[in-house]
N, C-alpha and C positions, 0 to 999 in steps of 0.2 A: 543207254541201253544198247545202241548199235555197236559201240566200241567194245562193250562187255561181251556181246554175242560173237563178234569177230575174234576176240581173244580166246574165248572158250572153244570156238570152232577150230581155231588154229592149234590149240593145245590138243584137242581130240584128233585132229588130222595128223599132227606130228606123231602122236602115240600110235595111231593106226598105221602110219607109214612104216613103222618098224615091223608090222605084222602082216600087212596085206597091201597089195598094189591096187586094190579096188577103189575107185573113186568114192568119195564121201556120199555123193548123191545116190549112188547105187545102194550103199548101205542103208541110207534113210528110206529108200523104197522097200528094201527087205524088212526094215523095222515096221513100216506102215502095213505091209502084208501080214506080218506076224501079229499086228494089233487088230487084225480083222478087216482091213481094207482089201477088197477083192477085185475091184475093177480099175482099169487104167484111168478112167475119168475121176474116180475117187482119189487115186494117187496124185493126179495132177492138182486136184483141189487141195489136198493135204500138203503137198510140197511146194505149192504156189508156182507151178511151171505149166507150160502149155502142153496141149495134147500130143503134138508131134514129138516133143522132147521125151515125154513119158513113153510113147510108142517105141522110140529108139532105145530108151533105157530098159524097158521090159524085154525087148527083143534081145538085147545083150545079156540080160540076166538069164533068159531062157537058153540062149546059145551056150552060156557057161554052165548050164545045168543047175542053176540056183533056184529057179522057179519053173512051174509048169502051168500050162493053161488048160483049164477044164471047162466043161459047159455047166451052166446053171439050169434051173427049171425052165427059164426062158432061153431057148437055144440060140437066140441072137446075142446073148451075153456071154462073156468069157470070165471065168473066175480064176484068179491067180492063187496059187498055193506054193508054199516054200518046200523045197526038196531038203533032204538031209544035208546036202552040201550048203544050201542056203541057210539052214539053221546054224551050221558051223560058222559061216561067215558072220551071221548075226551075233553069234557068241563073242566074236572079236569086238564088235561095236559095244555090246553090253559090258564087256570087261573094260573097254576104254572109258565108258561112262562112269563106271565105279571108280576107276583110277582118277578120273577128273574130279569127282566129288572129293576124293581123298586129298588131291592137290589143293582144291579150294579150301578145305578145312585146315590146311597149313597156314592160311592167311586170315581166317576168321574163326571164331569160336563155334562150338556146336549150337549154342543158343542163338548166335547171330545167323547161322545157317538155317535153323528152324524158322526164325522170323523171316528171313529172306524167302524161303520156300512158301511160307504162309502168304506173304505179300504177292509173290508171283502167281500163286494159285488164285488169289482174289482178283488180281488183274486179268488173268486168263479167263476166269469165269465171267467177269464184267464185259470183256471184249467179245466173248462168244455170245453172250446175251444181247449185246448191242447190235451184233451182226445179224442176228436172227438165226433160224434153223438152217443147218447145212442143206444144200441142194441134194436132191436124190440123184444118185449116179445112174448111168445108163441101164443098170439092171434092176432099178426100182428099190435100191437099198441106200439109206443115208449113210455116208461114211462116218466112221467113229471119229471123235475129236481127241 
């Protein structure tokens, strides 16, 4: 699994390198925000990184005009939102993911891909259930899986 993950990540990173100089982790953070993850603590949980790393990551995304920080109902919490430029960068990742699926299909059949996806979803569901519910982030919201 680890070697497959590395191979796919390398493939996506090479593809993105042709289109953007943005680090892959920043693009993953944009993806998380677009999926509804709104707090830095929830991004840290989703990306499996520590809070200071996410703080630096979000600060850079904000400096580059890709995300904005807004307040939530609880004024102590900050809600992250994608800007139009952030959605454009995210589009590059989405395109690279589609391209990667097409590359994978050059090596396996559609039926094999469907079975692979079924098995991966089953494994993901099992691992999430075994882990228990996701912790609530600093704003009282459970991050999406």
